[in-house]
Residue frames as a rotation matrix with the C-alpha (Angstrom) as fourth column:
ALA 1
-0.990 0.095 0.099 19.27
-0.120 -0.244 -0.962 67.35
-0.067 -0.965 0.253 75.74
ALA 2
-0.244 0.963 -0.113 15.74
-0.966 -0.252 -0.064 67.49
-0.090 0.094 0.992 74.39
ALA 3
0.042 0.215 -0.976 15.91
-0.467 0.868 0.171 63.84
0.883 0.448 0.137 73.36
SER 4
-0.805 -0.391 -0.446 17.06
0.205 0.522 -0.828 62.87
0.556 -0.758 -0.340 76.85
ALA 5
-0.803 0.556 0.214 14.16
-0.522 -0.484 -0.702 64.79
-0.287 -0.675 0.679 78.34
LEU 6
0.036 0.845 -0.534 11.70
-0.941 0.208 0.266 62.99
0.336 0.493 0.802 76.10
VAL 7
-0.205 -0.190 -0.960 13.08
-0.055 0.982 -0.182 59.59
0.977 0.015 -0.212 77.06
ALA 8
-0.948 -0.229 -0.222 12.95
0.206 0.090 -0.974 60.51
0.243 -0.969 -0.038 80.73
GLY 9
-0.164 0.982 -0.097 9.32
0.897 0.189 0.400 61.51
0.411 -0.021 -0.911 80.39
THR 10
-0.306 -0.005 -0.952 9.86
0.681 -0.700 -0.215 65.09
-0.665 -0.715 0.218 81.54
ALA 11
-0.953 0.046 -0.298 8.66
-0.231 -0.746 0.624 66.63
-0.194 0.664 0.722 78.30
LYS 12
-0.139 0.963 0.229 5.05
0.249 0.258 -0.934 67.04
-0.959 -0.073 -0.275 77.30
ALA 13
-0.987 -0.120 0.106 3.54
0.125 -0.164 0.979 67.08
-0.100 0.979 0.177 73.82
GLU 14
0.008 0.994 -0.112 0.23
0.440 -0.104 -0.892 68.80
-0.898 -0.042 -0.438 73.02
LEU 15
-0.638 -0.422 0.644 0.39
0.724 -0.045 0.688 69.12
-0.262 0.905 0.334 69.26
GLU 16
0.395 0.677 -0.621 -0.78
0.206 -0.724 -0.659 72.39
-0.895 0.133 -0.425 67.77
TYR 17
-0.591 -0.618 0.519 -0.48
0.648 0.020 0.761 73.24
-0.480 0.786 0.389 64.11
SER 18
0.408 0.692 -0.596 -1.56
0.023 -0.661 -0.750 75.81
-0.913 0.292 -0.286 61.55
ILE 19
-0.249 -0.420 0.872 -1.30
0.925 0.163 0.343 76.30
-0.287 0.893 0.348 57.81
ASN 20
0.245 0.289 -0.926 -1.18
0.107 -0.957 -0.270 79.63
-0.964 -0.033 -0.265 56.03
GLY 21
-0.223 -0.304 0.926 -1.08
0.962 0.083 0.259 81.11
-0.155 0.949 0.274 52.56
GLY 22
0.302 0.351 -0.887 -1.18
0.325 -0.912 -0.250 84.54
-0.896 -0.213 -0.389 51.02
PHE 23
0.253 -0.244 0.936 -0.74
0.930 -0.206 -0.305 86.93
0.267 0.948 0.175 48.12
HIS 24
0.298 -0.299 -0.906 1.35
0.507 -0.755 0.416 90.10
-0.809 -0.583 -0.074 48.42
LYS 25
0.990 0.137 -0.035 1.75
0.052 -0.580 -0.813 92.95
-0.132 0.803 -0.581 45.95
GLU 26
0.395 -0.919 -0.007 5.46
-0.523 -0.218 -0.824 93.20
0.756 0.329 -0.566 46.76
TYR 27
0.610 -0.329 -0.721 8.05
0.650 0.728 0.218 91.30
0.453 -0.601 0.658 48.78
ILE 28
0.356 -0.451 0.818 9.34
-0.472 -0.843 -0.259 93.75
0.807 -0.294 -0.513 51.40
PHE 29
0.666 -0.224 -0.712 11.82
0.627 0.685 0.371 92.36
0.404 -0.693 0.597 53.92
ARG 30
0.166 -0.567 -0.807 13.44
0.824 -0.370 0.429 94.68
-0.542 -0.736 0.406 56.48
GLY 31
0.348 0.115 -0.931 12.70
-0.079 -0.985 -0.152 97.63
-0.934 0.126 -0.333 54.26
VAL 32
-0.678 -0.653 -0.337 14.21
-0.434 -0.014 0.901 96.13
-0.593 0.757 -0.275 51.11
ASP 33
0.464 0.835 -0.297 12.08
-0.712 0.151 -0.686 95.47
-0.528 0.530 0.664 48.02
PHE 34
-0.488 -0.682 0.545 13.04
-0.281 0.714 0.642 92.00
-0.827 0.160 -0.540 46.76
GLY 35
-0.967 0.172 0.190 10.30
0.245 0.406 0.880 91.54
0.074 0.897 -0.435 44.15
GLU 36
-0.546 0.835 -0.067 6.63
-0.820 -0.549 -0.163 91.68
-0.173 -0.034 0.984 43.35
SER 37
0.275 0.808 -0.521 3.51
-0.840 0.466 0.279 89.50
0.468 0.361 0.807 42.95
MET 38
-0.761 -0.648 0.017 4.53
-0.543 0.623 -0.563 87.16
0.354 -0.437 -0.827 45.76
THR 39
0.500 0.831 -0.241 2.52
-0.519 0.511 0.685 84.09
0.693 -0.218 0.687 46.72
THR 40
-0.557 -0.704 0.441 3.30
-0.751 0.201 -0.629 82.35
0.355 -0.682 -0.640 50.02
ALA 41
0.593 0.668 -0.451 2.46
-0.293 0.700 0.651 79.16
0.750 -0.254 0.610 51.89
GLY 42
-0.473 -0.797 0.375 3.56
-0.651 0.030 -0.759 77.90
0.594 -0.603 -0.533 55.28
PHE 43
0.503 0.541 -0.674 3.10
0.114 0.731 0.672 75.30
0.857 -0.415 0.306 58.00
ASP 44
-0.334 -0.569 0.751 3.76
-0.702 -0.382 -0.601 75.75
0.629 -0.728 -0.272 61.72
VAL 45
0.392 0.403 -0.827 3.75
0.261 0.813 0.520 73.23
0.882 -0.419 0.213 64.55
GLY 46
-0.483 -0.520 0.705 4.07
-0.551 -0.446 -0.706 73.73
0.681 -0.729 -0.071 68.29
GLY 47
0.590 0.771 0.241 2.72
-0.634 0.258 0.729 72.63
0.500 -0.583 0.641 71.63
PHE 48
0.500 -0.508 -0.701 5.84
0.522 0.823 -0.224 70.81
0.691 -0.253 0.677 72.77
SER 49
0.718 -0.319 0.619 7.73
-0.624 -0.689 0.369 71.60
0.309 -0.651 -0.693 75.97
ALA 50
0.646 -0.590 -0.484 11.11
0.606 0.782 -0.144 70.40
0.463 -0.200 0.863 77.20
LEU 51
-0.290 -0.875 -0.388 13.63
0.930 -0.161 -0.331 71.62
0.228 -0.456 0.860 79.76
GLY 52
-0.175 0.313 -0.934 11.37
0.616 -0.705 -0.351 74.50
-0.768 -0.637 -0.069 80.69
PHE 53
-0.779 -0.129 -0.614 11.07
-0.346 -0.728 0.592 75.79
-0.523 0.674 0.522 77.10
ASP 54
0.419 0.875 0.245 8.08
0.013 0.264 -0.965 75.80
-0.908 0.407 0.099 74.75
LEU 55
-0.645 -0.748 0.159 9.18
0.070 0.150 0.986 74.58
-0.761 0.647 -0.045 71.32
SER 56
0.605 0.794 -0.052 7.84
0.010 -0.073 -0.997 75.40
-0.796 0.603 -0.052 67.86
ALA 57
-0.616 -0.772 0.156 8.99
0.158 0.074 0.985 75.04
-0.772 0.631 0.076 64.25
GLY 58
0.524 0.846 -0.101 7.80
0.055 -0.152 -0.987 75.83
-0.850 0.512 -0.126 60.77
ILE 59
-0.558 -0.596 0.578 8.43
0.665 0.096 0.741 76.12
-0.496 0.797 0.343 57.05
TRP 60
0.394 0.616 -0.682 7.56
0.029 -0.750 -0.661 79.05
-0.919 0.241 -0.313 54.76
HIS 61
-0.417 -0.492 0.764 7.78
0.770 0.255 0.585 79.18
-0.482 0.833 0.272 50.95
ALA 62
0.312 0.467 -0.828 7.45
-0.064 -0.859 -0.508 82.15
-0.948 0.211 -0.238 48.60
ASP 63
-0.173 -0.296 0.939 7.38
0.953 0.192 0.236 82.57
-0.250 0.936 0.249 44.82
PHE 64
0.520 0.298 -0.801 7.92
0.188 -0.954 -0.233 86.04
-0.833 -0.030 -0.552 43.40
SER 65
0.483 -0.334 0.809 9.24
0.865 0.040 -0.500 87.88
0.135 0.942 0.308 40.34
SER 66
0.503 -0.379 -0.777 11.80
0.087 -0.872 0.482 90.61
-0.860 -0.310 -0.405 39.79
GLY 67
-0.230 -0.634 -0.738 13.16
-0.651 -0.463 0.601 92.13
-0.723 0.619 -0.307 36.60
GLY 68
0.287 0.440 -0.851 11.16
-0.939 0.305 -0.159 89.68
0.190 0.845 0.500 34.50
LEU 69
-0.528 -0.508 -0.681 12.71
-0.320 0.861 -0.395 86.68
0.787 0.009 -0.617 36.28
ASN 70
0.635 0.773 0.005 11.03
-0.374 0.301 0.877 84.27
0.677 -0.559 0.480 38.67
PHE 71
-0.583 -0.805 0.108 12.50
-0.440 0.201 -0.875 83.40
0.683 -0.558 -0.472 42.07
SER 72
0.610 0.737 -0.291 11.52
-0.047 0.401 0.915 81.37
0.791 -0.544 0.279 45.08
GLU 73
-0.473 -0.697 0.539 12.59
-0.621 -0.170 -0.765 81.22
0.625 -0.697 -0.352 48.70
THR 74
0.480 0.562 -0.674 12.08
0.166 0.696 0.699 78.59
0.861 -0.448 0.241 51.38
ASP 75
-0.250 -0.510 0.823 12.64
-0.735 -0.453 -0.504 79.36
0.630 -0.731 -0.262 55.07
LEU 76
0.225 0.235 -0.946 13.00
0.441 0.841 0.314 76.79
0.869 -0.487 0.086 57.83
TYR 77
-0.270 -0.308 0.912 12.80
-0.543 -0.733 -0.409 77.97
0.795 -0.606 0.031 61.42
PHE 78
0.080 0.192 -0.978 12.84
0.675 0.711 0.195 76.74
0.733 -0.676 -0.073 65.00
GLU 79
-0.183 -0.095 0.979 12.13
-0.445 -0.880 -0.169 78.61
0.877 -0.466 0.119 68.23
ALA 80
-0.189 0.106 -0.976 12.32
0.812 0.576 -0.095 77.95
0.553 -0.810 -0.195 71.94
THR 81
-0.096 0.245 0.965 10.54
-0.272 -0.939 0.211 80.32
0.957 -0.242 0.157 74.34
ARG 82
-0.322 -0.020 -0.946 10.46
0.825 0.484 -0.291 80.61
0.464 -0.875 -0.139 78.10
ASP 83
0.605 0.611 0.511 8.46
0.205 -0.739 0.642 82.80
0.769 -0.284 -0.572 80.46
LEU 84
-0.469 -0.848 -0.247 10.86
0.584 -0.088 -0.807 84.75
0.662 -0.523 0.537 82.69
GLU 85
0.047 0.650 -0.758 7.96
0.964 -0.229 -0.136 86.52
-0.262 -0.725 -0.637 84.44
PHE 86
-0.060 -0.089 -0.994 9.30
0.104 -0.991 0.083 89.99
-0.993 -0.098 0.069 83.64
ALA 87
0.044 0.075 -0.996 9.35
-0.946 -0.318 -0.066 89.06
-0.322 0.945 0.057 79.92
THR 88
0.833 0.195 0.518 9.24
-0.016 0.944 -0.330 86.11
-0.553 0.267 0.789 77.52
LEU 89
-0.144 -0.962 -0.233 12.60
-0.599 -0.103 0.794 84.96
-0.788 0.254 -0.561 76.20
ALA 90
0.919 0.381 0.105 12.82
-0.131 0.544 -0.829 83.64
-0.373 0.748 0.549 72.62
ILE 91
-0.236 -0.971 -0.029 15.82
-0.506 0.097 0.857 81.84
-0.829 0.217 -0.515 71.11
GLY 92
0.712 0.652 0.259 15.55
-0.078 0.441 -0.894 80.88
-0.698 0.617 0.365 67.46
TYR 93
-0.552 -0.813 0.187 17.16
0.048 0.193 0.980 79.78
-0.832 0.550 -0.067 64.22
ILE 94
0.649 0.710 -0.273 16.18
-0.236 -0.153 -0.960 80.59
-0.723 0.687 0.069 60.62
LYS 95
-0.479 -0.724 0.497 17.56
0.351 0.361 0.864 79.02
-0.805 0.588 0.081 57.42
TYR 96
0.397 0.540 -0.742 16.90
-0.471 -0.575 -0.670 81.04
-0.788 0.615 0.026 54.23
ILE 97
-0.363 -0.462 0.809 17.15
0.424 0.691 0.585 78.90
-0.830 0.556 -0.054 51.07
ASN 98
0.275 0.388 -0.880 17.09
-0.571 -0.670 -0.474 80.63
-0.774 0.633 0.037 47.66
ASP 99
0.373 -0.050 0.927 16.97
0.492 0.857 -0.152 78.90
-0.787 0.512 0.344 44.29
ASP 100
0.864 0.017 -0.503 18.52
-0.336 -0.725 -0.601 81.66
-0.375 0.688 -0.621 42.17
ASN 101
0.620 -0.692 0.370 21.84
0.727 0.684 0.059 79.78
-0.294 0.233 0.927 41.88
ASN 102
-0.194 -0.720 -0.666 23.66
0.439 -0.671 0.597 83.14
-0.877 -0.177 0.447 41.94
ALA 103
-0.097 0.262 0.960 21.70
0.975 -0.168 0.144 84.37
0.199 0.950 -0.239 38.93
PRO 104
-0.892 -0.235 0.386 21.53
0.206 -0.972 -0.116 88.13
0.402 -0.024 0.915 38.46
PHE 105
-0.007 0.886 -0.463 18.94
0.999 0.027 0.035 89.69
0.044 -0.462 -0.886 40.75
GLY 106
0.788 0.319 -0.527 17.85
0.358 -0.933 -0.028 93.25
-0.500 -0.166 -0.850 40.20
ALA 107
0.838 -0.528 -0.140 20.91
-0.505 -0.651 -0.567 95.39
0.208 0.546 -0.812 39.40
GLY 108
0.128 -0.861 -0.492 23.48
-0.356 0.423 -0.833 92.63
0.926 0.281 -0.252 39.43
VAL 109
-0.270 -0.166 0.948 22.70
-0.962 0.017 -0.271 91.53
0.029 -0.986 -0.164 43.01
THR 110
-0.413 0.104 -0.905 22.65
-0.157 0.971 0.183 87.85
0.897 0.217 -0.384 43.94
ILE 111
0.483 0.613 0.625 20.57
-0.792 0.001 0.610 86.21
0.374 -0.790 0.486 46.65
ASP 112
-0.582 -0.737 -0.344 22.76
-0.441 0.642 -0.627 84.09
0.683 -0.214 -0.699 48.90
ASP 113
0.370 0.579 -0.727 21.46
0.389 0.614 0.687 81.44
0.844 -0.536 0.001 51.25
ALA 114
-0.355 -0.455 0.817 21.70
-0.532 -0.620 -0.576 82.53
0.769 -0.639 -0.021 54.87
GLN 115
0.059 0.343 -0.937 21.40
0.684 0.670 0.289 81.24
0.727 -0.658 -0.195 58.41
GLU 116
-0.231 -0.065 0.971 20.37
-0.446 -0.880 -0.165 83.44
0.865 -0.471 0.174 61.30
VAL 117
-0.311 0.228 -0.923 20.18
0.858 0.486 -0.168 82.90
0.410 -0.844 -0.347 65.02
TYR 118
-0.228 0.290 0.930 18.22
-0.128 -0.955 0.267 85.34
0.965 -0.058 0.255 67.12
LEU 119
-0.626 0.033 -0.779 17.54
0.767 0.209 -0.607 86.31
0.143 -0.977 -0.156 70.70
GLY 120
-0.456 0.539 0.708 14.47
-0.013 -0.800 0.600 88.26
0.890 0.264 0.372 71.73
LEU 121
-0.859 0.302 -0.414 12.45
0.444 0.033 -0.895 89.55
-0.256 -0.953 -0.162 74.66
SER 122
-0.547 0.747 0.379 8.73
0.058 -0.418 0.907 90.36
0.835 0.518 0.185 74.55
LYS 123
-0.772 0.345 -0.534 6.17
0.578 0.031 -0.815 91.65
-0.265 -0.938 -0.224 77.02
GLU 124
-0.021 0.834 0.551 2.70
0.731 -0.363 0.577 93.18
0.682 0.415 -0.602 77.04
TYR 125
-0.810 -0.224 -0.542 2.53
0.536 -0.657 -0.530 96.69
-0.237 -0.720 0.653 78.48
TYR 126
-0.487 0.694 -0.530 -0.83
-0.264 -0.696 -0.668 98.44
-0.833 -0.186 0.522 78.88
GLY 127
0.510 0.782 0.357 -2.37
0.028 0.400 -0.916 96.22
-0.860 0.477 0.182 76.20
ILE 128
0.703 -0.359 -0.614 0.48
-0.709 -0.294 -0.641 96.79
0.050 0.886 -0.462 73.73
ASP 129
0.852 -0.452 0.264 2.62
0.409 0.890 0.201 93.82
-0.326 -0.063 0.943 72.73
THR 130
0.685 -0.693 -0.226 6.26
-0.724 -0.681 -0.105 94.91
-0.081 0.235 -0.968 72.67
GLY 131
0.846 -0.442 0.298 9.30
0.419 0.897 0.143 93.01
-0.330 0.004 0.944 71.47
LEU 132
0.532 -0.774 -0.344 13.01
-0.819 -0.574 0.025 93.55
-0.217 0.268 -0.939 70.93
THR 133
0.847 -0.187 0.498 14.95
0.244 0.968 -0.052 91.00
-0.472 0.166 0.866 68.87
TYR 134
0.169 -0.871 -0.461 18.58
-0.792 -0.398 0.463 90.78
-0.587 0.287 -0.757 67.76
TYR 135
0.961 0.155 0.230 19.36
0.027 0.772 -0.635 88.77
-0.275 0.616 0.738 64.58
TRP 136
0.079 -0.982 -0.171 22.84
-0.704 -0.177 0.688 87.56
-0.706 0.066 -0.705 63.72
ASP 137
0.872 0.168 -0.459 23.59
-0.477 0.501 -0.722 85.97
0.109 0.849 0.517 60.35
VAL 138
0.399 -0.733 0.550 26.08
-0.349 0.433 0.831 83.17
-0.848 -0.524 -0.083 60.99
GLU 139
0.344 -0.237 0.909 26.58
0.731 0.675 -0.101 82.43
-0.589 0.699 0.405 57.27
THR 140
0.215 -0.224 0.951 26.75
0.852 -0.433 -0.294 85.67
0.478 0.873 0.098 55.29
ASP 141
-0.538 -0.451 -0.712 27.17
0.802 -0.533 -0.269 88.20
-0.258 -0.716 0.649 58.18
ASN 142
0.270 0.719 0.640 24.43
0.787 -0.548 0.284 90.81
0.555 0.427 -0.714 58.23
GLY 143
-0.523 -0.588 0.617 26.43
0.144 -0.774 -0.617 93.00
0.840 -0.234 0.489 60.59
GLY 144
-0.792 0.319 -0.520 23.83
0.577 0.115 -0.809 92.47
-0.198 -0.941 -0.275 63.29
TYR 145
-0.618 0.676 0.403 20.23
-0.088 -0.568 0.818 93.56
0.782 0.470 0.410 62.89
ALA 146
-0.868 0.372 -0.330 17.92
0.404 0.138 -0.905 94.53
-0.291 -0.918 -0.270 65.75
GLU 147
-0.576 0.747 0.332 14.21
0.102 -0.337 0.936 95.19
0.811 0.573 0.117 65.55
LEU 148
-0.917 0.392 -0.074 11.78
-0.013 -0.214 -0.977 96.83
-0.399 -0.895 0.201 67.98
THR 149
-0.674 0.738 0.045 8.12
0.256 0.176 0.950 95.93
0.693 0.652 -0.307 67.45
LEU 150
-0.828 0.560 0.016 4.89
-0.252 -0.346 -0.904 97.35
-0.500 -0.753 0.428 68.90
SER 151
-0.762 0.620 -0.187 1.45
-0.015 0.272 0.962 95.94
0.648 0.736 -0.198 68.14
LYS 152
-0.777 0.606 0.168 -2.10
-0.274 -0.086 -0.958 96.15
-0.566 -0.791 0.233 69.43
SER 153
-0.829 0.558 0.039 -5.38
0.362 0.483 0.798 94.49
0.426 0.675 -0.602 68.46
TYR 154
-0.740 0.669 0.067 -8.88
-0.580 -0.583 -0.569 95.97
-0.341 -0.460 0.820 68.74
ASP 155
-0.717 0.583 0.382 -12.01
0.604 0.793 -0.076 93.78
-0.347 0.177 -0.921 68.69
LEU 156
-0.884 0.439 -0.159 -14.59
-0.460 -0.760 0.460 95.23
0.081 0.480 0.874 66.31
SER 157
0.292 0.955 -0.059 -17.10
-0.911 0.296 0.287 92.39
0.291 -0.030 0.956 66.64
ASP 158
0.641 0.009 0.767 -17.25
-0.440 0.824 0.358 88.71
-0.629 -0.567 0.532 67.52
CYS 159
0.633 -0.361 0.685 -15.42
0.618 0.768 -0.167 87.80
-0.466 0.529 0.709 64.33
LEU 160
0.585 -0.425 0.691 -13.60
0.452 -0.537 -0.712 90.99
0.674 0.729 -0.122 63.30
SER 161
0.625 -0.447 -0.640 -10.51
0.522 -0.370 0.769 92.59
-0.580 -0.814 0.002 64.83
LEU 162
0.892 -0.360 0.272 -8.20
-0.031 -0.650 -0.759 95.40
0.450 0.669 -0.591 63.74
GLY 163
0.574 -0.765 -0.293 -4.47
0.746 0.340 0.573 95.01
-0.339 -0.547 0.765 64.22
LEU 164
0.919 -0.358 0.166 -1.97
-0.259 -0.864 -0.432 97.87
0.299 0.354 -0.886 64.27
GLY 165
0.686 -0.725 -0.065 1.78
0.632 0.549 0.546 97.27
-0.360 -0.416 0.835 64.22
VAL 166
0.845 -0.533 -0.046 5.02
-0.504 -0.764 -0.403 99.24
0.180 0.363 -0.914 64.01
ALA 167
0.726 -0.686 0.046 8.53
0.636 0.696 0.334 97.82
-0.261 -0.213 0.942 63.49
GLN 168
0.833 -0.541 -0.114 11.75
-0.553 -0.819 -0.154 99.85
-0.010 0.191 -0.981 63.70
GLY 169
0.797 -0.597 -0.087 14.94
0.548 0.777 -0.310 98.26
0.253 0.199 0.947 62.42
TYR 170
0.794 -0.608 0.002 18.45
-0.527 -0.686 0.502 99.11
-0.304 -0.400 -0.865 63.58
GLY 171
0.688 -0.656 -0.310 21.77
0.076 0.489 -0.869 98.29
0.722 0.574 0.386 61.87
VAL 172
0.933 -0.270 -0.237 23.97
0.264 0.068 0.962 97.33
-0.244 -0.960 0.135 64.80
GLU 173
0.094 -0.978 0.186 27.34
0.942 0.148 0.302 97.44
-0.323 0.147 0.935 63.00
GLU 174
-0.234 -0.127 0.964 26.52
0.650 -0.758 0.058 100.73
0.723 0.640 0.260 61.25
GLY 175
-0.671 0.038 -0.740 24.99
0.673 -0.386 -0.630 102.14
-0.310 -0.922 0.233 64.43
GLU 176
-0.896 0.379 -0.233 22.12
-0.438 -0.842 0.315 103.68
-0.076 0.384 0.920 62.45
LEU 177
-0.122 0.941 0.315 18.36
-0.330 0.261 -0.907 103.32
-0.936 -0.215 0.279 62.20
ALA 178
-0.949 -0.085 0.303 17.18
0.228 0.477 0.849 101.12
-0.216 0.875 -0.433 59.35
ASN 179
-0.663 0.725 0.188 13.64
0.083 -0.178 0.981 100.82
0.744 0.666 0.058 58.01
LEU 180
-0.804 0.574 0.156 10.43
-0.308 -0.178 -0.935 101.81
-0.509 -0.799 0.320 59.76
THR 181
-0.814 0.537 -0.221 7.36
0.047 0.440 0.897 99.75
0.579 0.719 -0.384 58.83
THR 182
-0.647 0.712 0.272 3.74
-0.591 -0.243 -0.769 100.39
-0.481 -0.659 0.578 59.84
THR 183
-0.908 0.331 -0.257 1.10
0.074 0.731 0.678 97.70
0.412 0.597 -0.688 59.25
VAL 184
-0.415 0.867 0.277 -2.70
-0.829 -0.235 -0.507 97.71
-0.374 -0.440 0.816 59.48
THR 185
-0.943 0.069 -0.327 -4.47
-0.078 0.907 0.415 94.34
0.325 0.416 -0.849 59.38
LEU 186
-0.100 0.957 0.274 -8.15
-0.995 -0.101 -0.011 93.38
0.017 -0.273 0.962 59.41
ASP 187
-0.966 -0.260 -0.015 -8.64
-0.257 0.960 -0.108 89.85
0.042 -0.100 -0.994 60.78
TRP 188
-0.004 0.995 -0.098 -11.90
-0.983 0.014 0.183 88.15
0.184 0.097 0.978 59.85
ALA 189
-0.866 -0.219 0.450 -12.44
-0.359 0.898 -0.255 84.87
-0.348 -0.382 -0.856 61.70
PHE 190
-0.252 0.814 -0.524 -15.00
-0.943 -0.085 0.323 83.51
0.218 0.575 0.788 59.25
ALA 191
0.484 0.371 -0.793 -14.80
-0.147 0.927 0.344 79.99
0.863 -0.049 0.504 60.74
ASP 192
0.995 -0.045 0.095 -13.80
-0.087 0.153 0.984 78.43
-0.059 -0.987 0.148 64.06
SER 193
0.401 -0.898 0.181 -10.36
0.425 0.357 0.832 77.54
-0.812 -0.257 0.525 62.75
ALA 194
-0.126 -0.429 0.895 -9.85
0.991 -0.102 0.091 79.89
0.052 0.898 0.438 59.82
THR 195
0.334 0.143 -0.932 -9.05
0.365 -0.931 -0.012 83.60
-0.869 -0.336 -0.363 59.49
LEU 196
0.325 -0.200 0.924 -8.78
0.901 -0.230 -0.366 85.87
0.286 0.952 0.106 56.45
SER 197
0.372 -0.313 -0.874 -6.44
0.571 -0.665 0.482 88.83
-0.732 -0.678 -0.069 56.98
PRO 198
0.512 -0.228 0.828 -6.11
0.685 -0.474 -0.553 91.57
0.519 0.851 -0.086 54.35
TYR 199
0.362 -0.482 -0.798 -3.46
0.683 -0.446 0.579 94.15
-0.635 -0.754 0.168 55.22
VAL 200
0.786 -0.326 0.526 -1.67
0.222 -0.646 -0.731 97.29
0.578 0.691 -0.435 54.11
LEU 201
0.466 -0.689 -0.556 1.84
0.739 -0.042 0.672 98.31
-0.486 -0.724 0.489 55.12
TYR 202
0.923 -0.255 0.288 3.97
-0.049 -0.820 -0.571 101.37
0.381 0.513 -0.769 54.62
SER 203
0.530 -0.820 -0.216 7.74
0.801 0.401 0.444 100.98
-0.278 -0.409 0.869 54.75
VAL 204
0.960 -0.275 0.060 10.07
-0.252 -0.935 -0.248 103.97
0.124 0.223 -0.967 55.04
GLU 205
0.447 -0.868 -0.214 13.76
0.573 0.462 -0.677 103.51
0.687 0.180 0.704 54.32
GLY 206
0.898 -0.260 -0.356 16.24
0.196 -0.489 0.850 104.57
-0.395 -0.833 -0.388 56.97
SER 207
0.270 -0.892 -0.364 19.98
-0.793 -0.420 0.441 105.10
-0.546 0.169 -0.820 56.71
GLU 208
0.553 -0.109 -0.826 21.63
-0.647 0.569 -0.508 103.03
0.526 0.815 0.244 53.99
GLN 209
0.563 -0.304 0.768 22.77
-0.533 0.577 0.619 99.71
-0.632 -0.758 0.163 55.46
GLU 210
-0.287 -0.810 -0.512 25.83
-0.938 0.129 0.321 98.09
-0.194 0.573 -0.797 53.91
HIS 211
-0.894 -0.161 0.417 24.55
-0.174 0.985 0.007 94.55
-0.412 -0.067 -0.909 54.46
TYR 212
-0.125 0.933 0.336 21.07
0.476 0.354 -0.805 95.12
-0.871 0.059 -0.488 53.01
ASP 213
-0.883 -0.274 0.382 21.76
0.460 -0.336 0.822 97.34
-0.097 0.901 0.422 49.97
ASN 214
-0.003 0.989 -0.148 18.62
0.906 -0.059 -0.418 99.26
-0.422 -0.136 -0.896 50.83
GLU 215
-0.948 -0.273 -0.162 18.55
0.157 -0.846 0.510 101.85
-0.276 0.458 0.845 48.11
ASN 216
-0.377 0.890 0.255 14.78
0.869 0.244 0.431 101.49
0.322 0.384 -0.866 47.99
THR 217
-0.730 0.283 0.622 12.38
-0.302 -0.950 0.077 104.37
0.613 -0.132 0.779 48.35
GLN 218
-0.614 0.603 0.510 9.27
-0.607 0.051 -0.793 104.46
-0.504 -0.796 0.335 50.49
GLU 219
-0.890 0.269 -0.367 6.97
-0.073 0.711 0.699 101.53
0.449 0.649 -0.614 49.77
PHE 220
-0.296 0.876 0.380 3.21
-0.873 -0.086 -0.480 101.07
-0.388 -0.474 0.790 50.12
VAL 221
-0.865 -0.108 -0.490 2.15
-0.313 0.880 0.357 97.41
0.392 0.462 -0.795 49.94
CYS 222
0.036 0.892 0.452 -1.10
-0.978 0.124 -0.167 95.52
-0.205 -0.436 0.876 50.27
GLY 223
-0.683 -0.229 -0.694 -1.88
-0.427 0.896 0.125 91.83
0.593 0.382 -0.709 50.46
VAL 224
0.406 0.836 0.370 -3.89
-0.869 0.228 0.439 89.12
0.282 -0.500 0.819 52.17
ASN 225
-0.801 -0.598 -0.027 -3.07
-0.543 0.744 -0.390 86.13
0.253 -0.298 -0.921 54.38
């Protein structure tokens, strides 16, 4: 359908792209500690529209260690968004590629590749960006994972801003709250097209989720993007 729209001339392309990199003391994903000393790099592209949707895609790569072993992960993702006036609708796909080849990870746990599709709604209320997203793993079955996010940014100067964010996870199949993560970020726009963002986050485990093996304790993590 998108190809047909492009041929018909009903799609527009205004290329936008960004690159990113970072270092993170630990790799925390949905409240689970997957490793430490993680370095990341990514590339995102957007600015395309077709069939009433804004389209974007990207790739993200991470190298990290756990139990004296080195691992890496590459994520590919695609998203289509549309303004519904009362909220913004997002439909997306994520492919998680791990290179562990079913090698032991942590206490005998393996990292399987996975594919997720997700559906989300977001809206700004009283200066607070809110979002609710449901993720469904179509390859390994995560039992359904939903996440509510709240975030707000405060301008400190022409080039400095403070970002505050909270994310609450929910295990849909278990019907129980998962992790709660709070993040504080300082964004320094030191150039017209470049930003340095050190951050700290505090992740609190919720009820044990069968599909995430989250036997982790509370985690305090710092890093920079």
